Structure formats: C-alpha cells, structure tokens
VOVOGU-319584 format. One record per residue (C-alpha): x negated, y negated, z. Coordinates in steps of 0.05 Angstrom, whole numbers, padded with zeros to 5 digits, always signed. Layout:
! VOVOGU-319584
XYZ/...
***
This chain:
! VOVOGU-319584
-00472+00309+00378/-00407+00281+00405/-00369+00347+00413/-00323+00332+00356/-00319+00363+00288/-00296+00334+00223/-00227+00363+00234/-00214+00328+00301/-00157+00290+00270/-00116+00353+00269/-00129+00367+00342/-00155+00307+00381/-00198+00327+00441/-00158+00285+00489/-00106+00341+00482/-00150+00399+00501/-00116+00411+00566/-00046+00385+00552/-00020+00416+00488/-00009+00485+00459/+00030+00521+00407/+00060+00585+00435/+00054+00651+00397/+00102+00672+00343/+00168+00694+00372/+00231+00721+00338/+00211+00701+00268/+00201+00628+00288/+00138+00591+00310/+00147+00550+00374/+00106+00491+00394/+00094+00494+00469/+00083+00440+00521/+00057+00441+00593/+00094+00380+00617/+00163+00414+00619/+00145+00479+00653/+00200+00468+00705/+00254+00470+00650/+00273+00532+00610/+00307+00493+00554/+00272+00493+00486/+00266+00424+00452/+00290+00424+00380/+00262+00381+00326/+00301+00368+00262/+00253+00346+00207/+00295+00303+00160/+00267+00278+00093/+00299+00231+00044/+00282+00240-00029/+00302+00208-00095/+00254+00204-00154/+00190+00233-00124/+00139+00264-00171/+00123+00339-00166/+00056+00321-00134/+00091+00280-00080/+00140+00336-00067/+00082+00385-00061/+00050+00340-00009/+00111+00343+00037/+00126+00417+00025/+00054+00435+00041/+00061+00400+00108/+00126+00438+00123/+00093+00504+00102/+00034+00488+00150/+00085+00478+00207/+00118+00544+00187/+00055+00584+00185/+00023+00556+00248/+00015+00617+00293/-00015+00590+00356/-00058+00533+00381/-00092+00560+00444/-00126+00508+00487/-00170+00514+00547/-00131+00521+00611/-00062+00524+00580/-00005+00553+00620/+00059+00538+00585/+00131+00561+00592/+00168+00512+00548/+00168+00510+00472/+00198+00470+00415/+00228+00495+00350/+00245+00460+00286/+00285+00463+00222/+00283+00422+00159/+00336+00382+00122/+00321+00347+00057/+00372+00296+00033/+00367+00286-00044/+00398+00223-00071/+00434+00226-00138/+00411+00298-00148/+00469+00321-00192/+00488+00306-00263/+00550+00327-00304/+00540+00392-00342/+00580+00366-00400/+00626+00427-00407/+00672+00408-00349/+00682+00343-00313/+00681+00374-00243/+00619+00417-00257/+00552+00389-00238/+00482+00415-00246/+00415+00395-00216/+00377+00338-00245/+00303+00345-00263/+00279+00319-00196/+00319+00370-00155/+00296+00426-00203/+00223+00403-00194/+00232+00408-00118/+00256+00480-00123/+00200+00498-00171/+00148+00469-00123/+00179+00507-00065/+00180+00572-00104/+00107+00563-00124/+00084+00550-00052/+00127+00608-00027/+00097+00658-00075/+00027+00637-00052/+00043+00672+00014/+00047+00747+00014/+00107+00747+00061/+00175+00759+00029/+00217+00696+00026/+00289+00679+00009/+00293+00627-00048/+00349+00654-00091/+00367+00583-00114/+00442+00593-00106/+00480+00528-00097/+00538+00521-00049/+00589+00469-00066/+00602+00418-00011/+00645+00357-00003/+00584+00313-00017/+00558+00353-00076/+00518+00417-00068/+00467+00448-00020/+00417+00503-00021/+00388+00540+00038/+00316+00562+00031/+00275+00603+00079/+00201+00594+00094/+00156+00655+00095/+00155+00657+00171/+00228+00647+00188/+00243+00572+00188/+00298+00545+00144/+00302+00487+00096/+00370+00461+00078/+00370+00421+00014/+00429+00372+00012/+00442+00351-00061/+00485+00287-00062/+00531+00271-00118/+00537+00195-00123/+00611+00202-00147/+00628+00236-00080/+00585+00202-00027/+00549+00136-00019/+00480+00132-00051/+00415+00102-00028/+00367+00116+00032/+00406+00085+00090/+00467+00127+00075/+00424+00189+00070/+00399+00172+00140/+00471+00162+00163/+00488+00229+00132/+00435+00271+00167/+00441+00231+00232/+00517+00243+00239/+00510+00315+00214/+00457+00333+00267/+00484+00292+00325/+00559+00303+00316/+00561+00373+00287/+00497+00412+00299/+00477+00391+00368/+00519+00400+00431/+00526+00338+00475/+00490+00371+00533/+00427+00383+00491/+00416+00312+00466/+00358+00302+00515/+00323+00362+00484/+00337+00344+00412/+00294+00301+00366/+00299+00277+00295/+00233+00270+00258/+00246+00222+00200/+00196+00231+00142/+00192+00206+00070/+00189+00252+00011/+00115+00243-00001/+00087+00248+00070/+00030+00296+00091/+00022+00312+00165/-00007+00367+00209/+00033+00408+00260/-00009+00377+00315/+00016+00308+00295/+00088+00329+00305/+00066+00360+00371/+00036+00295+00394/+00100+00256+00381/+00144+00308+00418/+00095+00308+00475/+00099+00233+00485/+00175+00233+00482/+00181+00291+00531/+00133+00259+00579/+00171+00192+00578/+00246+00201+00579/+00257+00126+00571/+00228+00127+00500/+00280+00125+00446/+00231+00131+00388/+00157+00136+00372/+00118+00130+00309/+00051+00158+00286/-00009+00129+00250/+00001+00124+00175/-00055+00127+00123/-00044+00112+00049/-00064+00164-00003/-00084+00151-00074/-00140+00123-00118/-00162+00056-00140/-00176-00013-00110/-00103-00026-00094/-00101+00036-00050/-00167+00017-00019/-00137-00050+00000/-00076-00016+00032/-00120+00032+00071/-00153-00027+00107/-00087-00063+00113/-00053-00004+00146/-00114+00007+00191/-00112-00065+00216/-00037-00061+00226/-00044+00001+00270/-00108-00018+00305/-00083-00086+00326/-00009-00098+00318/+00021-00029+00334/-00027-00021+00392/-00011-00089+00422/+00064-00079+00414/+00059-00010+00447/+00017-00033+00506/+00048-00103+00520/+00121-00093+00499/+00152-00045+00449/+00139-00028+00378/+00185-00070+00334/+00185-00025+00273/+00186+00051+00273/+00170+00066+00200/+00217+00117+00168/+00159+00154+00135/+00137+00187+00201/+00176+00172+00265/+00210+00214+00319/+00276+00193+00349/+00310+00219+00412/+00380+00244+00399/+00407+00213+00463/+00383+00145+00440/+00415+00151+00372/+00481+00177+00401/+00489+00112+00439/+00550+00072+00417/+00509+00011+00399/+00462+00051+00354/+00496+00102+00310/+00564+00066+00306/+00529+00002+00286/+00481+00035+00238/+00538+00063+00197/+00571-00004+00184/+00575-00028+00111/+00541-00088+00081/+00586-00145+00061/+00537-00206+00056/+00469-00223+00033/+00440-00230+00104/+00467-00162+00122/+00437-00132+00059/+00371-00162+00074/+00367-00135+00145/+00405-00069+00138/+00390-00042+00068/+00321-00070+00054/+00295-00064+00125/+00335-00005+00153/+00274+00019+00194/+00266-00046+00231/+00342-00052+00240/+00347+00018+00271/+00289+00001+00317/+00322-00062+00340/+00387-00025+00355/+00349+00025+00398/+00315-00031+00436/+00380-00067+00449/+00408-00006+00484/+00350-00006+00535/+00307+00049+00505/+00234+00039+00493/+00194+00050+00429/+00121+00071+00425/+00062+00086+00381/+00018+00148+00381/-00049+00140+00346/-00064+00215+00351/-00004+00232+00306/-00035+00221+00239/+00005+00223+00174/-00012+00204+00102/+00034+00177+00050/+00027+00161-00024/+00015+00088-00035/+00027+00047-00098/-00034+00051-00144/-00012-00002-00194/+00001-00076-00184/+00074-00077-00208/+00096-00021-00163/+00057-00052-00104/+00090-00121-00115/+00160-00090-00119/+00148-00051-00055/+00126-00114-00018/+00185-00152-00047/+00228-00109-00002/+00182-00107+00057/+00159-00179+00065/+00226-00216+00072/+00259-00161+00113/+00200-00160+00162/+00201-00236+00170/+00276-00240+00180/+00275-00181+00228/+00224-00219+00271/+00268-00279+00270/+00327-00235+00292/+00286-00211+00352/+00274-00282+00373/+00348-00298+00364/+00369-00238+00407/+00314-00249+00459/+00361-00256+00517/+00392-00185+00518/+00323-00157+00503/+00293-00193+00564/+00351-00171+00607/+00337-00097+00588/+00262-00106+00602/+00243-00091+00530/+00184-00139+00540/+00159-00195+00583/+00150-00269+00572/+00077-00261+00550/+00097-00214+00495/+00152-00260+00474/+00101-00317+00467/+00056-00269+00428/+00112-00249+00382/+00133-00322+00369/+00061-00339+00350/+00056-00279+00305/+00120-00298+00270/+00097-00370+00260/+00030-00346+00235/+00066-00302+00185/+00102-00365+00159/+00039-00405+00155/-00008-00349+00130/-00007-00370+00056/-00026-00441+00073/-00080-00416+00122/-00110-00369+00070/-00107-00425+00018/-00147-00470+00065/-00200-00416+00079/-00211-00406+00004/-00210-00482-00006/-00260-00495+00051/-00306-00439+00024/-00305-00470-00045/-00320-00538-00015/-00380-00512+00023/-00405-00477-00041/-00393-00540-00080/-00434-00581-00031/-00491-00530-00031/-00493-00529-00107/-00485-00604-00112/-00544-00616-00066/-00587-00579-00115/-00559-00606-00180/-00535-00674-00158/-00464-00663-00182/-00406-00660-00133/-00331-00647-00144/-00286-00686-00099/-00242-00649-00049/-00178-00667-00086/-00207-00641-00152/-00221-00574-00119/-00152-00577-00087/-00120-00583-00155/-00164-00527-00184/-00142-00479-00131/-00069-00500-00127/-00053-00504-00203/-00050-00427-00214/-00002-00421-00155/+00046-00473-00183/+00043-00439-00250/+00058-00371-00219/+00119-00400-00182/+00146-00425-00249/+00132-00359-00281/+00170-00321-00226/+00231-00366-00233/+00234-00372-00309/+00198-00314-00344/+00206-00240-00351/+00177-00191-00303/+00123-00167-00349/+00093-00237-00356/+00099-00247-00281/+00055-00186-00267/+00006-00207-00322/+00000-00275-00289/-00008-00243-00221/-00067-00200-00247/-00102-00261-00276/-00092-00302-00212/-00116-00243-00170/-00180-00241-00211/-00187-00317-00206/-00179-00316-00130/-00228-00258-00125/-00280-00301-00159/-00264-00359-00112/-00268-00312-00053/-00338-00290-00073/-00360-00364-00081/-00328-00379-00013/-00365-00321+00022/-00432-00342-00008/-00420-00414+00012/-00399-00397+00083/-00457-00348+00094/-00508-00399+00067/-00479-00450+00116/-00482-00403+00174/-00554-00385+00159/-00577-00457+00149/-00537-00490+00207/-00538-00485+00282/-00505-00427+00317/-00458-00475+00352/-00424-00501+00289/-00349-00485+00283/-00359-00443+00220/-00414-00401+00250/-00374-00389+00314/-00311-00369+00279/-00344-00323+00230/-00386-00291+00284/-00325-00279+00330/-00286-00247+00273/-00346-00201+00254/-00355-00179+00326/-00281-00168+00335/-00274-00122+00274/-00337-00084+00291/-00307-00068+00360/-00242-00047+00325/-00281+00000+00280/-00321+00027+00340/-00256+00043+00377/-00231+00083+00317/-00290+00125+00294/-00243+00175+00260/-00227+00122+00208/-00299+00110+00189/-00309+00140+00119/-00361+00136+00064/-00316+00087+00027/-00301+00042+00086/-00347-00013+00066/-00324-00010-00006/-00253-00014+00020/-00271-00074+00062/-00299-00109+00001/-00235-00093-00037/-00193-00119+00021/-00235-00183+00026/-00230-00197-00049/-00155-00181-00051/-00133-00213+00013/-00125-00285-00014/-00084-00260-00072/-00043-00213-00028/-00025-00263+00027/-00009-00319-00023/+00016-00286-00087/+00056-00231-00055/+00093-00279-00010/+00108-00325-00068/+00133-00266-00110/+00176-00239-00052/+00209-00306-00042/+00223-00321-00115/+00252-00250-00125/+00292-00250-00061/+00358-00247-00099/+00337-00181-00134/+00374-00124-00100/+00345-00065-00138/+00300-00016-00099/+00241-00031-00145/+00198+00031-00136/+00213+00101-00163/+00261+00074-00213/+00279+00119-00272/+00225+00115-00325/+00245+00081-00389/+00244+00119-00453/+00178+00117-00488/+00201+00149-00554/+00187+00120-00623/+00259+00101-00633/+00262+00063-00567/+00197+00028-00586/+00227+00006-00652/+00292-00015-00619/+00257-00060-00569/+00211-00093-00619/+00251-00131-00670/+00189-00146-00711/+00187-00075-00737/+00260-00073-00758/+00253-00102-00828/+00198-00053-00844/+00246+00001-00864/+00320+00000-00877/+00324+00072-00854/+00293+00058-00788/+00338-00003-00779/+00398+00041-00794/+00377+00094-00745/+00363+00041-00692/+00430+00006-00699/+00478+00063-00716/+00442+00123-00688/+00478+00164-00740/+00421+00206-00764/+00399+00222-00693/+00468+00249-00677/+00468+00291-00740/+00401+00322-00721/+00425+00338-00651/+00491+00366-00671/+00471+00440-00682/+00435+00444-00616/+00493+00412-00579/+00542+00462-00611/+00498+00519-00589/+00493+00493-00517/+00568+00480-00512/+00582+00549-00539/+00537+00583-00487/+00568+00544-00430/+00639+00560-00453/+00621+00634-00460/+00596+00634-00388/+00659+00601-00364/+00703+00655-00396/+00663+00708-00359/+00683+00680-00293/+00739+00708-00251/+00778+00663-00205/+00815+00680-00141/+00848+00638-00087/+00823+00639-00017/+00863+00608+00039/+00831+00550+00075/+00859+00500+00124/+00819+00440+00147/+00837+00400+00208/+00858+00338+00168/+00875+00370+00102/+00917+00432+00095/+00906+00450+00021/+00887+00514-00011/+00818+00523-00045/+00800+00561-00107/+00734+00598-00101/+00701+00613-00167/+00658+00676-00168/+00611+00698-00223/+00562+00754-00226/+00512+00720-00178/+00564+00712-00122/+00604+00652-00096/+00579+00586-00126/+00632+00534-00130/+00704+00524-00104/+00751+00469-00116/+00806+00436-00077/+00871+00444-00115/+00899+00373-00112/+00839+00327-00105/+00784+00366-00138/+00734+00359-00082/+00689+00419-00078/+00683+00457-00013/+00633+00513-00004/+00660+00583+00007/+00606+00590+00060/+00629+00528+00100/+00668+00542+00163/+00733+00504+00173/+00699+00463+00228/+00641+00442+00184/+00686+00428+00123/+00732+00386+00167/+00670+00349+00193/+00645+00332+00124/+00713+00308+00100/+00722+00265+00161/+00652+00235+00157/+00658+00218+00083/+00727+00188+00090/+00705+00143+00147/+00637+00118+00125/+00610+00148+00061/+00665+00143+00009/+00635+00112-00054/+00664+00044-00070/+00708+00038-00131/+00684-00005-00190/+00724-00066-00171/+00703-00065-00097/+00630-00050-00116/+00629-00107-00165/+00660-00156-00114/+00611-00137-00059/+00551-00140-00107/+00573-00209-00132/+00580-00234-00060/+00513-00205-00040/+00478-00234-00101/+00509-00302-00088/+00486-00301-00015/+00418-00275-00033/+00408-00334-00082/+00428-00383-00028/+00380-00350+00021/+00325-00351-00032/+00333-00426-00046/+00335-00445+00027/+00276-00399+00043/+00234-00426-00015/+00247-00497+00006/+00229-00486+00078/+00170-00440+00063/+00136-00485+00011/+00150-00549+00051/+00119-00524+00115/+00059-00494+00080/+00046-00557+00037/+00054-00600+00100/+00006-00555+00137/-00047-00560+00084/-00040-00636+00077/-00042-00649+00151/-00103-00604+00159/-00140-00639+00103/-00122-00708+00129/-00147-00694+00199/-00208-00657+00173/-00229-00715+00129/-00218-00769+00182/-00280-00763+00225/-00257-00818+00273/-00202-00772+00300/-00250-00714+00316/-00257-00695+00389/-00314-00668+00429/-00306-00595+00446/-00365-00571+00486/-00423-00589+00440/-00380-00589+00376/-00342-00647+00344/-00279-00618+00314/-00211-00644+00292/-00151-00634+00339/-00113-00595+00287/-00170-00546+00277/-00180-00540+00352/-00107-00521+00359/-00113-00468+00305/-00175-00440+00339/-00139-00436+00407/-00079-00401+00378/-00121-00351+00340/-00166-00339+00401/-00102-00324+00441/-00079-00273+00391/-00146-00240+00384/-00156-00235+00459/-00087-00201+00470/-00101-00154+00412/-00171-00138+00435/-00150-00124+00507/-00092-00081+00485/-00135-00042+00437/-00189-00029+00489/-00136-00009+00540/-00101+00037+00493/-00165+00070+00469/-00197+00074+00538/-00180+00148+00550/-00208+00166+00482/-00271+00126+00493/-00280+00156+00562/-00273+00226+00532/-00324+00210+00478/-00374+00185+00531/-00363+00247+00575/-00370+00295+00518/-00432+00259+00492/-00465+00260+00560/-00451+00334+00567/-00477+00349+00498/-00541+00311+00513/-00551+00355+00574/-00547+00415+00526/-00493+00452+00563/-00465+00515+00530/-00406+00501+00486/-00340+00536+00488/-00299+00553+00428/-00228+00537+00413/-00195+00581+00361/-00143+00548+00318/-00117+00585+00257/-00181+00624+00249/-00222+00559+00253/-00272+00546+00309/-00279+00479+00343/-00341+00469+00386/-00325+00431+00450/-00380+00413+00497/
***
C-alpha cells in the first residue's frame, strides 16, 4: 500500500498540508490558501472559455467541470489554518453565435450551437435540487448579445454571444475581448496582483483541485506571469491512444525541462492561468491586440496565438511555469483528417515560434528568462525538430536493412541498400505530389495507405533490431542505443505512476506503429498546406441530404430529368417550403406587432445618441441605437456601454469586404512564398542529412574507434547530441518529481510499518493517508 487511492489525481498527496478550500460563504465557494495568510485580499479567478462549433458532448464536459467548481463545499486537509481565499466567475465567449431571424435585418437569434449550450446548462442545473436562475433572456450588447446564468450555488456564468457583423471573429479576437473586458473594465488597477485569468477551451474537463494548484503556484511565486497544467487527451480509437502517449512524453520531458531549466515556451490555451499584472503590461496586451497584415504575422499570431502570448509575457521579464498536479483533459481528434488539420496549424507555428525565440534571444537573456545552457538545449531541440523526418526515415530504413540481412542470411537473397531506400522513399514522394496537386479527400486516403505501409515497415524494423540485439554483443551501437532508450522511458513511467493505466502498453504499441507516419507524413502535409488559412477543425458540417449528394455527383444527373431540374433550378424545393415559410414569417410578424416601444435616454462618453428599448411580455430584450443601429443592452451601465463602444472601435471592428479581401490576398500570397521557401529548405536539409548518413555509414574506412565500438563520425555526433538532450531531460524530470518520489517513499515506509491511517474527507469521499 502506497497511501494513495485511485482518485489521487484530484487531490495529490503533496498538497496535504498546503491547500484547502474554505467553507461556503455568502452564496459563493471560496478556495483557500495558507501561503497568503498575512494578506486579507481575496484572489479572484476569471474562468474564460472560447467556443465555436463544439458538440453538445464537449459542451457538457466543460460545464460539468464548472458545476464541480460551483458545488465544491470544502476541502479540509490535515493541519490547515487558512485565512485567505479565492473566488471565481465564468465568462464564455461564443464565436459567430447569432444568425439573422429573417423578419428584420437588425434582429438576430441564437444559432444551433448556442442553443445547445443553453440546453446542456439547463439539463445540468435541473440535476441539482437547488433553485437556479436560467431564464434564457438575451441582453443586446454592442458586440451581439449576452446571457447571464447562475449556478446552483451562487456563481455566475456570463455567455457572450458574438455577432460576426459587429465584432471580429475567431479565437484570438475572443481572447482580446475577454482580456480587455476583465483587465480594463472589471478589475481595478490596484487588484491586478490578486486577479488571474484561467483560459480554457470549450471541451476541457478539470477538477477544482487542479485550478487550486495553479493559483497556489502563482501566489507563491509573484514573478510568474503564467502557468499551465498537465493535459490528457480524451476519446476513443488508436489515433487518440497515439496522442495520449505523445502528450505524456511532451509533459514528462519537454514541459518539465523547460520549467526547471528555463521557462515554459508555450502555455496552451486549453488550460493555463495568467496573472492580470503580467497581461496588463504595455508590451503584452497592447501588442496582442494588433491586427495581422502579412503571412508571417498570421502564422505566428493567428495560428499560434498561445505561443505568441507566452513569448510576449517572457519578453516583459515574467516567468512561465508548469504544474504537473493540475490535471485537465481535452477532447482529441479521433479521425485522421481532423488530426491532420489540427497539426497543420500546430506544426508550422511551433517551429517558427521556436525560431522567433532564437532570433529574440538577446532581450530574453537580459531579462534572465533562461541561461546559456537552456539556450543551447533549445537550439538543439529546434534543429532536431527540423531533422526529425529524416532521422525517423533512417530509423525505419536501418530496421528494414537489418531485417533484410537476417532474412537474406536464411534464404540467400538480399536487397541492396539503395533498393530498400527507393522502396521506403517512393510513397513519400507520391504523397508530396498528392498534397500539391490533388484534392484533400485523396490526400487523406493516401495518408492512410502510407500510414499502414509504414506501420508494417515499423514491425519489420522492430523484429530486425530485436533479433540483432539478442544475437550480437551488448556493446554494439544498436544494443546500446535501444537499451538506453528503454531504460530512459521506464524511468519516466516510474516517475509518473498516475499515468500508468491498463491500456498503457497498448497505447505504446499504437504510438510506436504510428510514430514514423506521424513525424514524416504530418510534417509533409503541414508544409504542403502551409498556405491554407482556414481553421480546419470544427468547421460547419456539409449537408448530407439526398439532393446535395445528387448535386455533387454528376454521374447521377442524367438518371432523371426531374432530379436534374431540382438540382439545377431548385424550383420544386422552394415550392415545397413555401407554406412553411409563410407560416413562420406570419408568426414572427404577429409577435412584432405585439411589442410596445418606448424611448429611454442614454448618453455614452463618446456617443451622445438616444436609444430605443424594445419591451415585450418577457421584459427588456433588445434596444437599438437610433442612427447607427448598434444594439445596446438596457441593462448596461453608461460606463460599460462606453467601454464596449470604445474597445470595438479601436480593435475589434469587422473589416469591410474590400479590406478583408485585400488582407486575405496579401496573407495568401505571403503564405505561398513562405510555403515554397520552407519546403525547399526542409526537403533539402533532410535529403542531405539522409544521404550524408548513408555515405558515412557505408564507408567503413572512415569509421572511428569509440571505446570498444567502431562507428562512423556522423553517427557518433548524433549519439552525443541525443545523449545531451536525454541527460538534461532526465535530470530535470528527476529534479521536478523529487518531492513526489520522496513523499511516495515516506508514505510507503509508514504503511509498511502498519501505522494507523487518518482520514481526509473531501465531498463525502474518504482518502486514506498513512
């Protein structure tokens, strides 16, 4: 017995004496902390979520997390004596949430995604016996509409519904919207040290203790500008299994090393906490709100907004960190097309952001963001990222060569190295041509076939390498390299026992089979589609009706003249829908006639115009500015209305059609140029890398003696670089996990001595702690 239960992820035992959630007070549940007993101020956490086209299941995941935070009564820990606390409120920013009602040009209604959100919230609220406020009344605002919902235990959720005709669309502008609203309007300048913004995605699941861990780390280190938690993918299927291992390795090794040696270079927007004082800095918020005018800016700012915001925080002298105890889960792509589209955004933006850090290294070193050793580590990591496809290609190639030699020794038939080289490289050349010349559907089909092909080659490689390790001396390069990697990953797993699951080994197999395809095919796809500026994931689903099927498949058109007529003229479809449309329009016009309109005086700081407030039987709903037609809520104060008008006019005004077309044309032109240059450099260095390696490997006269091993100089250089990276990552991981490992050893030794256990009560659950 180790002293930990299966639910230790919610409340890690290293927090037994340092964290608490205070009892329910004044209708709100406050999270307490011992480290700020000397101050009476209460830290405030604003949970801000951005949403667009999430499914009801993903919305339910986020809302269940928020309901857990709302209903958390108290977390009582051994020896807690706390005076300070932290409260929170929720803001959800919904992109493109309004559509025209059809009866009036300035009248908008919720789209299906916003309605689904309200339905899920209502369902979860009725599950609790406490009375809640979810009337669903919309207030008109300068950016669209908003609804204020109340959780069963007192916390509020403000749903901001954006109208793309009134405010800029997309995720970064939603971040600008809530960032400016909270920092410039809601929070007083003297409270920025006690205010935090928790940025989450619309499909994230987390426990209240995870938020508590992030706040605790920020409160204990005032120099931190932001901190992120540990992310785990959710979903089913081998693609999700692959991502689980990928995320685990990323957090075990890369995030831990960055946090211990320097600073974390990417605070993911799905679950990160930011200090208000850091965001209020002139070089952060004022820079983050600037518009994109070129392809390079679009690549860094719009496709990699999380990394860009992190870099802005670092340049102002604030630190960034990582907290492994703050666990959160997010829905991961379960299908190959969605997965590839997601990585199409992530891969180029990550690489170019790393190059940007190297370019701006001087101010970062001056502000002590990291030292020279971390700079060397970061440069090697960036170079390894550029050469990873070639390296993985060589690993597969060498494995196939070993297997070919083993099979040839038995059958007497050998394939030459260059024949195997052509066999492995031909599918890649074909995929490059497919990405540049064919439609996306054929690209994904080719990617699936090549993934299966490389999976078979990986199996052959593993069998060949293992057979060579078993039949050769322990001092051979292959045996040493394989043995070191196995020991390294076993240590990583031992340092993270919470991540060991029943499916871990199956996931490792999925990762091993999918790694060659991922590190090669995904990079090729990302580069070839670099000029594509669409978001890729969560796009509106295409119509799957019979008529759309007929319309998209010309082979069926001659089958029936009637179907052809419907497809081309759509006359019959309009005739069928006419009665229902007349009925709907009549009902809407009848409702409009029942409304009474009165004028209410309103004067904003920068716009002295009267406002018409329309009132129906359910109370105030919409109000319109007389001259411009911009809606302003009857519930908005003059200060808040003035703030929204000023914010939108300065940063968030939607571009007109001509300006938007001009900017998109310029961005597309720049992105094509970046794509061509990147492809030329990327493929050139990887082909040169593979050719040089094969040349030195085949020329035994140039091999050098390294201890008792004869090895080529190029291979020796690769081994030294990889050993340097693994040593830094291993030391950082052991140093980071040392308190946890020490706690495990202490608890285990106490349990072996059979000391009586004490009980911690958390939400009517009992945790046995030795």
